[in-house]
DSSP file (Angstrom, degrees, kcal/mol; ACC not computed):
  #  RESIDUE AA STRUCTURE BP1 BP2  ACC     N-H-->O    O-->H-N    N-H-->O    O-->H-N    TCO  KAPPA ALPHA  PHI   PSI    X-CA   Y-CA   Z-CA
    1    1 A M              0   0    0      0, 0.0     2,-0.3     0, 0.0    25,-0.1   0.000 360.0 360.0 360.0 145.1  150.0   -6.5   45.6
    2    2 A R  E     -a   26   0A   0     23,-0.9    25,-3.0    43,-0.0     2,-0.4  -0.690 360.0-144.4 -89.3 140.5  147.6   -3.8   46.5
    3    3 A N  E     -a   27   0A   0     -2,-0.3    43,-2.8    23,-0.2    44,-1.4  -0.878  11.9-167.5-113.4 137.0  147.4   -0.7   44.3
    4    4 A I  E     -ab  28  47A   0     23,-2.8    25,-2.9    -2,-0.4     2,-0.7  -0.973  13.0-147.8-120.5 135.0  146.8    2.9   45.3
    5    5 A L  E     -ab  29  48A   0     42,-2.5    44,-2.5    -2,-0.4     2,-0.7  -0.914  14.5-162.1 -99.4 114.4  146.0    5.7   42.9
    6    6 A L  E     -ab  30  49A   0     23,-3.2    25,-2.8    -2,-0.7     2,-0.9  -0.877   3.2-167.7 -99.7 111.8  147.5    8.9   44.4
    7    7 A I  E     +ab  31  50A   0     42,-3.2    44,-2.6    -2,-0.7     2,-0.3  -0.842  34.8 131.7-104.7  98.1  145.8   11.9   42.7
    8    8 A E        -     0   0    0     23,-1.9    46,-0.1    -2,-0.9    25,-0.1  -0.981  45.0-158.4-153.4 129.7  148.0   14.9   43.8
    9    9 A D  S    S+     0   0    0     44,-0.3     2,-0.9    -2,-0.3     3,-0.1   0.615  71.0  93.8 -90.1 -12.5  149.6   17.7   41.7
   10   10 A N     >  -     0   0    0      1,-0.2     4,-2.8     2,-0.1     5,-0.2  -0.717  60.7-163.1 -83.0 106.8  152.3   18.6   44.2
   11   11 A K  H  > S+     0   0    0     -2,-0.9     4,-2.4     1,-0.2    -1,-0.2   0.878  85.9  49.6 -61.4 -41.8  155.3   16.5   42.9
   12   12 A D  H  > S+     0   0    0      2,-0.2     4,-1.9     1,-0.2    -1,-0.2   0.931 114.0  45.3 -64.1 -44.7  157.4   16.8   46.1
   13   13 A L  H  > S+     0   0    0      2,-0.2     4,-2.7     1,-0.2     5,-0.2   0.921 112.2  52.0 -64.4 -44.2  154.4   15.7   48.3
   14   14 A S  H  X S+     0   0    0     -4,-2.8     4,-2.9     1,-0.2     5,-0.2   0.913 108.3  51.7 -57.4 -44.8  153.5   12.9   45.9
   15   15 A K  H  X S+     0   0    0     -4,-2.4     4,-2.3    -5,-0.2    -1,-0.2   0.909 112.5  44.8 -60.5 -44.4  157.1   11.6   46.0
   16   16 A E  H  X S+     0   0    0     -4,-1.9     4,-2.2     2,-0.2    -2,-0.2   0.907 114.1  48.4 -68.8 -42.6  157.1   11.5   49.8
   17   17 A I  H  X S+     0   0    0     -4,-2.7     4,-2.9     2,-0.2     5,-0.3   0.935 112.7  49.2 -62.4 -45.9  153.7    9.9   50.1
   18   18 A K  H  X S+     0   0    0     -4,-2.9     4,-2.4    -5,-0.2    -2,-0.2   0.935 110.6  49.9 -58.5 -48.3  154.6    7.2   47.6
   19   19 A K  H  < S+     0   0    0     -4,-2.3     4,-0.5    -5,-0.2    -1,-0.2   0.906 114.5  45.0 -58.1 -43.8  157.9    6.5   49.3
   20   20 A Y  H >< S+     0   0    0     -4,-2.2     3,-1.2     1,-0.2     4,-0.3   0.948 114.2  46.5 -66.7 -50.2  156.1    6.1   52.7
   21   21 A I  H ><>S+     0   0    0     -4,-2.9     3,-2.2     1,-0.3     5,-0.8   0.858 102.7  63.2 -65.3 -36.0  153.1    4.0   51.5
   22   22 A E  G ><5S+     0   0    0     -4,-2.4     3,-1.2     1,-0.3    -1,-0.3   0.686  88.2  71.9 -66.4 -15.1  155.3    1.6   49.5
   23   23 A N  G < 5S+     0   0    0     -3,-1.2    -1,-0.3    -4,-0.5    -2,-0.2   0.695  94.1  56.5 -65.7 -18.5  156.9    0.6   52.8
   24   24 A F  G < 5S-     0   0    0     -3,-2.2    -1,-0.2    -4,-0.3    -2,-0.2   0.028 126.5 -98.8-104.4  24.7  153.6   -1.2   53.5
   25   25 A E  T < 5S+     0   0    0     -3,-1.2   -23,-0.9     1,-0.2     2,-0.3   0.789  80.2 133.8  64.0  32.9  153.7   -3.3   50.4
   26   26 A Y  E   < -a    2   0A   0     -5,-0.8     2,-0.5   -25,-0.1    -1,-0.2  -0.831  53.0-134.9-102.4 150.0  151.4   -1.1   48.3
   27   27 A K  E     -a    3   0A   0    -25,-3.0   -23,-2.8    -2,-0.3     2,-0.5  -0.937  23.9-152.6-101.7 125.3  152.1   -0.1   44.7
   28   28 A V  E     -a    4   0A   0     -2,-0.5     2,-0.5   -25,-0.2   -23,-0.2  -0.874  11.4-168.7-108.0 127.9  151.5    3.6   44.2
   29   29 A F  E     -a    5   0A   0    -25,-2.9   -23,-3.2    -2,-0.5     2,-0.4  -0.960  15.9-145.8-112.3 130.0  150.5    5.1   40.9
   30   30 A I  E     -a    6   0A   0     -2,-0.5     2,-0.4   -25,-0.2   -23,-0.2  -0.806  16.2-176.1-103.9 134.9  150.6    8.9   40.7
   31   31 A A  E     -a    7   0A   0    -25,-2.8   -23,-1.9    -2,-0.4     6,-0.0  -0.999   8.4-166.2-123.4 130.0  148.2   11.1   38.7
   32   32 A E  S    S+     0   0    0     -2,-0.4     2,-0.3   -25,-0.2   -25,-0.1   0.405  70.7  24.3 -98.2   2.6  148.9   14.8   38.7
   33   33 A S  S  > S-     0   0    0     21,-0.1     4,-2.2     1,-0.1     5,-0.1  -0.963  82.7-103.4-154.8 168.0  145.6   16.0   37.2
   34   34 A L  H  > S+     0   0    0     -2,-0.3     4,-2.8     2,-0.2     5,-0.2   0.922 120.7  52.2 -61.1 -44.3  142.0   14.9   36.8
   35   35 A E  H  > S+     0   0    0      1,-0.2     4,-2.0     2,-0.2    -1,-0.2   0.923 110.3  46.9 -60.2 -46.1  142.6   14.0   33.2
   36   36 A E  H  > S+     0   0    0      1,-0.2     4,-1.2     2,-0.2    -1,-0.2   0.886 111.8  51.9 -63.9 -38.7  145.6   11.8   34.1
   37   37 A A  H  X S+     0   0    0     -4,-2.2     4,-0.7     1,-0.2     3,-0.5   0.924 108.1  50.9 -63.5 -44.9  143.6   10.1   36.9
   38   38 A K  H >< S+     0   0    0     -4,-2.8     3,-0.9     1,-0.2    -1,-0.2   0.893 108.3  52.9 -59.6 -40.1  140.7    9.3   34.5
   39   39 A N  H >< S+     0   0    0     -4,-2.0     3,-0.5     1,-0.2    -1,-0.2   0.778 109.1  49.7 -66.6 -26.4  143.2    7.8   32.1
   40   40 A K  H >< S+     0   0    0     -4,-1.2     3,-2.3    -3,-0.5    -1,-0.2   0.535  82.6  92.9 -89.9  -6.6  144.6    5.5   34.8
   41   41 A L  T <<  +     0   0    0     -3,-0.9    -1,-0.2    -4,-0.7     4,-0.2   0.581  68.4  75.4 -67.8  -7.2  141.2    4.3   36.0
   42   42 A S  T <  S+     0   0    0     -3,-0.5    -1,-0.3    -4,-0.2    -2,-0.1   0.649  84.2  89.3 -75.1 -12.5  141.5    1.3   33.7
   43   43 A G  S <  S-     0   0    0     -3,-2.3     2,-0.8     1,-0.1    -3,-0.0  -0.205  92.2-102.3 -76.1 173.4  143.9   -0.1   36.3
   44   44 A D        +     0   0    0    -40,-0.0     2,-0.4    -2,-0.0   -41,-0.2  -0.850  49.2 173.4-102.5 100.8  143.0   -2.2   39.3
   45   45 A F        -     0   0    0     -2,-0.8   -41,-0.2    -4,-0.2     3,-0.1  -0.885  28.4-170.3-115.2 140.6  143.1    0.0   42.3
   46   46 A N  S    S+     0   0    0    -43,-2.8    26,-1.4    -2,-0.4     2,-0.3   0.801  78.7  13.4 -89.1 -36.7  142.0   -0.7   45.9
   47   47 A I  E     -bc   4  72A   0    -44,-1.4   -42,-2.5    24,-0.2     2,-0.4  -0.980  60.0-153.0-142.3 148.1  142.2    2.8   47.2
   48   48 A A  E     -bc   5  73A   0     24,-2.6    26,-2.9    -2,-0.3     2,-0.6  -0.993   6.1-155.5-121.3 133.7  142.5    6.4   45.8
   49   49 A L  E     -bc   6  74A   0    -44,-2.5   -42,-3.2    -2,-0.4     2,-0.6  -0.951  25.5-163.6-102.3 116.2  144.1    9.2   47.8
   50   50 A L  E     -bc   7  75A   0     24,-3.0    26,-3.3    -2,-0.6     2,-0.3  -0.895  16.7-156.9-117.7 115.1  142.4   12.3   46.2
   51   51 A D  E     - c   0  76A   0    -44,-2.6    26,-0.2    -2,-0.6     8,-0.1  -0.665  11.7-149.9 -79.3 141.3  143.6   15.9   46.5
   52   52 A I  S    S+     0   0    0     24,-1.6     7,-3.0    -2,-0.3     2,-1.0   0.881  80.1  66.4 -83.0 -39.6  140.7   18.3   45.9
   53   53 A N  E     +D   58   0B   0      5,-0.2   -44,-0.3     6,-0.1     5,-0.2  -0.733  67.1 161.5 -90.5 103.4  142.6   21.2   44.4
   54   54 A L  E >   -D   57   0B   0      3,-1.8     3,-1.4    -2,-1.0   -21,-0.1  -0.826  49.8-112.6-119.4 158.7  144.0   20.0   41.0
   55   55 A P  T 3  S+     0   0    0      0, 0.0   -22,-0.1     0, 0.0     3,-0.1   0.770 115.1  39.3 -64.6 -25.8  145.3   22.1   38.1
   56   56 A D  T 3  S-     0   0    0      1,-0.2     2,-0.3     0, 0.0   -23,-0.1   0.143 128.5 -50.1-112.6  21.0  142.5   21.1   35.8
   57   57 A G  E <  S-D   54   0B   0     -3,-1.4    -3,-1.8   -23,-0.0     2,-0.4  -0.904  77.3 -41.9 146.7-170.9  139.5   21.1   38.2
   58   58 A Q  E >   -D   53   0B   0     -2,-0.3     3,-2.4    -5,-0.2     4,-0.2  -0.778  42.2-132.7 -94.7 133.4  138.3   20.0   41.6
   59   59 A G  G >  S+     0   0    0     -7,-3.0     3,-1.9    -2,-0.4     4,-0.5   0.759 101.5  74.8 -54.7 -27.2  139.0   16.4   42.7
   60   60 A I  G >  S+     0   0    0      1,-0.3     3,-0.9    -8,-0.3     4,-0.5   0.756  81.5  72.3 -58.9 -23.0  135.4   16.0   43.7
   61   61 A E  G <  S+     0   0    0     -3,-2.4    -1,-0.3     1,-0.2     4,-0.2   0.750  99.8  43.9 -64.9 -24.0  134.6   15.8   39.9
   62   62 A I  G <> S+     0   0    0     -3,-1.9     4,-2.1    -4,-0.2     3,-0.3   0.487  85.7  93.2 -99.8  -4.9  136.1   12.3   39.7
   63   63 A M  H <> S+     0   0    0     -3,-0.9     4,-2.3    -4,-0.5     5,-0.2   0.856  82.2  55.6 -60.3 -36.4  134.6   10.9   42.9
   64   64 A G  H  > S+     0   0    0     -4,-0.5     4,-2.4     2,-0.2    -1,-0.2   0.909 108.2  48.1 -62.1 -42.6  131.6    9.4   41.0
   65   65 A L  H  > S+     0   0    0     -3,-0.3     4,-1.7    -4,-0.2    -2,-0.2   0.897 110.8  51.0 -65.0 -40.8  133.9    7.5   38.7
   66   66 A L  H  <>S+     0   0    0     -4,-2.1     5,-2.7     1,-0.2     4,-0.3   0.914 111.3  48.3 -62.4 -42.3  135.9    6.2   41.6
   67   67 A K  H ><5S+     0   0    0     -4,-2.3     3,-1.5     1,-0.2    -2,-0.2   0.911 107.8  54.7 -64.7 -43.1  132.8    5.0   43.3
   68   68 A E  H 3<5S+     0   0    0     -4,-2.4    -1,-0.2     1,-0.3    -2,-0.2   0.865 109.3  48.4 -57.8 -37.3  131.5    3.3   40.2
   69   69 A K  T 3<5S-     0   0    0     -4,-1.7    -1,-0.3    -5,-0.1    -2,-0.2   0.448 116.7-115.6 -84.5  -0.9  134.7    1.3   40.0
   70   70 A G  T < 5 +     0   0    0     -3,-1.5     2,-0.7    -4,-0.3    -3,-0.2   0.750  62.3 152.5  74.0  24.0  134.5    0.4   43.7
   71   71 A I      < -     0   0    0     -5,-2.7    -1,-0.2    -6,-0.2   -24,-0.2  -0.785  43.4-133.4 -91.7 116.3  137.6    2.3   44.6
   72   72 A K  E     -c   47   0A   0    -26,-1.4   -24,-2.6    -2,-0.7     2,-0.4  -0.444  27.3-149.7 -67.0 142.3  137.5    3.4   48.2
   73   73 A T  E     -c   48   0A   0    -26,-0.2     2,-0.5    -2,-0.1   -24,-0.2  -0.948  20.3-165.2-127.6 134.6  138.6    7.1   48.4
   74   74 A I  E     -c   49   0A   0    -26,-2.9   -24,-3.0    -2,-0.4     2,-0.4  -0.979  22.0-145.9-112.7 121.4  140.3    9.2   51.0
   75   75 A V  E     -c   50   0A   0     -2,-0.5     2,-0.4   -26,-0.2   -24,-0.2  -0.729  12.3-167.1 -91.3 132.1  140.0   12.9   50.3
   76   76 A T  E     +c   51   0A   0    -26,-3.3   -24,-1.6    -2,-0.4     2,-0.3  -0.972  23.5 139.2-118.6 134.1  142.9   15.2   51.2
   77   77 A T        -     0   0    0     -2,-0.4   -26,-0.0   -26,-0.2    -2,-0.0  -0.988  53.3-136.5-164.0 159.2  142.4   19.0   51.3
   78   78 A V  S    S+     0   0    0     -2,-0.3     2,-0.1     2,-0.0    -1,-0.1   0.413  70.1 119.3 -97.8  -1.6  143.3   22.1   53.1
   79   79 A K        -     0   0    0      1,-0.1    -2,-0.1     2,-0.1   -27,-0.0  -0.371  42.5-172.8 -66.3 142.5  139.7   23.3   52.7
   80   80 A N        +     0   0    0     -2,-0.1     2,-0.6     4,-0.0    -1,-0.1  -0.127  38.5 131.0-125.8  34.1  137.8   23.9   56.0
   81   81 A D     >  -     0   0    0      1,-0.2     4,-2.2     2,-0.0     5,-0.2  -0.820  47.5-153.7 -97.4 115.8  134.4   24.5   54.5
   82   82 A E  H  > S+     0   0    0     -2,-0.6     4,-2.4     1,-0.2     5,-0.2   0.879  95.0  53.0 -58.1 -42.0  131.6   22.5   56.2
   83   83 A E  H  > S+     0   0    0      1,-0.2     4,-2.3     2,-0.2    -1,-0.2   0.912 110.2  48.5 -60.9 -42.4  129.4   22.6   53.1
   84   84 A F  H  > S+     0   0    0      2,-0.2     4,-2.3     1,-0.2    -1,-0.2   0.909 110.0  51.4 -63.5 -42.5  132.2   21.2   50.9
   85   85 A I  H  X S+     0   0    0     -4,-2.2     4,-1.8     1,-0.2    -2,-0.2   0.918 110.8  48.0 -62.5 -44.1  133.0   18.5   53.4
   86   86 A V  H  < S+     0   0    0     -4,-2.4    -1,-0.2     1,-0.2    -2,-0.2   0.917 111.4  50.7 -63.1 -43.7  129.4   17.3   53.5
   87   87 A R  H  < S+     0   0    0     -4,-2.3    -1,-0.2     1,-0.2    -2,-0.2   0.881 107.9  53.5 -60.8 -39.0  129.2   17.3   49.7
   88   88 A S  H  <        0   0    0     -4,-2.3    -1,-0.2     1,-0.3    -2,-0.2   0.876 360.0 360.0 -65.1 -38.0  132.4   15.2   49.5
   89   89 A L     <        0   0    0     -4,-1.8    -1,-0.3    -5,-0.2    -2,-0.2   0.504 360.0 360.0 -68.1 360.0  130.9   12.6   51.8
């Protein structure tokens, strides 16, 4: 089974995303903060869905760790700042 790490602090949104993605035979693990996400990185994940605005910092802070582990990352955010988007890439 393929594993996804969903890093999102909005519980209602996380629940809906998880429910939807699991229809496609993925197992979804939810982390609601940067700290919780870091603790889960010992798992075997194929993809991370990363919210940028988290209660204990900016999601961009964990992108280096995700890259080191070879976890492909999709960034989700409501930010519309071109400089931020370029930095995220």
